C-alpha positions as semicolon CSV with decimal commas, in nm:
position;residue;x (nm);y (nm);z (nm)
1;M;6,416;-6,208;-1,569
2;R;6,735;-6,008;-1,536
3;R;6,802;-6,164;-1,174
4;P;6,864;-6,493;-1,329
5;I;7,051;-6,386;-1,620
6;L;7,293;-6,189;-1,359
7;I;7,363;-6,505;-1,143
8;L;7,458;-6,683;-1,429
9;G;7,678;-6,411;-1,580
10;L;7,853;-6,428;-1,250
11;F;7,869;-6,813;-1,192
12;A;8,038;-6,783;-1,603
13;A;8,252;-6,516;-1,433
14;F;8,403;-6,733;-1,148
15;V;8,442;-7,072;-1,353
16;L;8,661;-6,874;-1,580
17;A;8,841;-6,694;-1,342
18;A;8,910;-7,012;-1,146
19;G;9,038;-7,183;-1,486
20;C;9,312;-6,884;-1,546
21;I;9,380;-6,911;-1,186
22;G;9,709;-7,130;-1,311
23;L;9,804;-6,856;-1,566
24;V;9,935;-6,664;-1,278
25;G;10,255;-6,844;-1,124
26;P;10,539;-7,028;-1,272
27;D;10,571;-7,355;-1,509
28;P;10,819;-7,507;-1,459
29;K;10,978;-7,832;-1,675
30;V;11,274;-8,049;-1,647
31;V;11,499;-7,946;-1,954
32;Q;11,803;-8,191;-1,857
33;D;11,894;-8,345;-1,620
34;S;12,216;-8,622;-1,524
35;A;12,364;-8,719;-1,226
36;T;12,706;-8,823;-1,142
37;R;12,814;-9,136;-0,827
38;D;13,112;-9,045;-0,603
39;I;13,236;-9,231;-0,297
40;S;13,279;-8,986;-0,006
41;L;13,519;-9,122;0,299
42;S;13,189;-8,968;0,490
43;K;12,879;-9,029;0,344
44;G;12,991;-9,333;0,136
45;L;12,804;-9,322;-0,182
46;V;12,659;-9,025;-0,303
47;Y;12,505;-8,898;-0,650
48;N;12,527;-8,569;-0,734
49;V;12,226;-8,439;-0,954
50;N;12,245;-8,168;-1,181
51;A;11,915;-8,049;-1,341
52;E;11,802;-7,741;-1,571
53;I;11,468;-7,627;-1,497
54;Q;11,326;-7,403;-1,780
55;N;11,028;-7,176;-1,645
56;D;10,758;-7,107;-1,896
57;G;10,496;-6,958;-1,688
58;R;10,511;-6,618;-1,489
59;D;10,823;-6,542;-1,258
60;G;10,786;-6,765;-0,901
61;D;10,916;-7,009;-0,641
62;V;10,984;-7,379;-0,813
63;T;11,019;-7,656;-0,623
64;V;11,281;-7,915;-0,770
65;T;11,268;-8,239;-0,600
66;A;11,532;-8,544;-0,655
67;R;11,492;-8,912;-0,593
68;L;11,755;-9,186;-0,606
69;I;11,560;-9,520;-0,659
70;D;11,648;-9,859;-0,571
71;E;11,670;-10,027;-0,910
72;E;11,592;-10,405;-0,765
73;K;11,356;-10,343;-0,478
74;G;11,181;-10,009;-0,638
75;F;11,161;-9,823;-0,296
76;T;11,280;-9,444;-0,296
77;R;11,639;-9,443;-0,133
78;D;11,684;-9,105;-0,071
79;E;11,518;-8,775;-0,143
80;V;11,586;-8,405;-0,145
81;S;11,390;-8,097;-0,262
82;V;11,490;-7,735;-0,297
83;Q;11,268;-7,433;-0,399
84;V;11,439;-7,182;-0,613
85;F;11,292;-6,879;-0,779
86;I;11,261;-6,842;-1,164
87;P;11,182;-6,543;-1,347
88;A;10,947;-6,577;-1,636
89;G;11,132;-6,750;-1,979
90;E;11,450;-6,808;-1,798
91;T;11,645;-7,129;-1,685
92;R;11,783;-7,219;-1,406
93;R;12,021;-7,489;-1,357
94;V;11,954;-7,668;-0,976
95;S;12,238;-7,911;-0,827
96;L;12,108;-8,157;-0,553
97;T;12,331;-8,443;-0,338
98;L;12,178;-8,777;-0,258
99;D;12,289;-9,058;-0,045
100;G;12,323;-9,429;-0,124
101;D;12,433;-9,723;-0,008
102;I;12,746;-9,923;-0,126
103;G;12,681;-10,230;-0,319
104;R;12,300;-10,129;-0,476
105;T;12,226;-9,990;-0,821
106;Y;11,980;-9,681;-0,863
107;R;11,839;-9,482;-1,116
108;H;11,732;-9,073;-1,064
109;S;11,453;-8,881;-1,092
110;V;11,363;-8,489;-1,099
111;E;11,049;-8,347;-1,096
112;V;10,909;-7,952;-1,075
113;R;10,592;-7,791;-0,913
């Protein structure tokens, strides 16, 4: 009788530990983001994206991805990612540059993981 209880107890501990694994890393979220449009002689149309990323989890590396999306056609024109270390409970400002085409209308998006 003790063996089934031991196996059941180990299984329960494994399930509980697997559920807590998500608690050991960063928990990032985008607090604020904005983009400014500029024209560069060498690159053409560029968008400078600024985002504030808050980490509500533990210290760790966070990947920040910015996308430039064509408004008319809906495809991603450019995508840039950067990895930053954010201590627990802190906020970091991240700046990324995206390339567009003159004469097109775009929107930007920022996501973290």
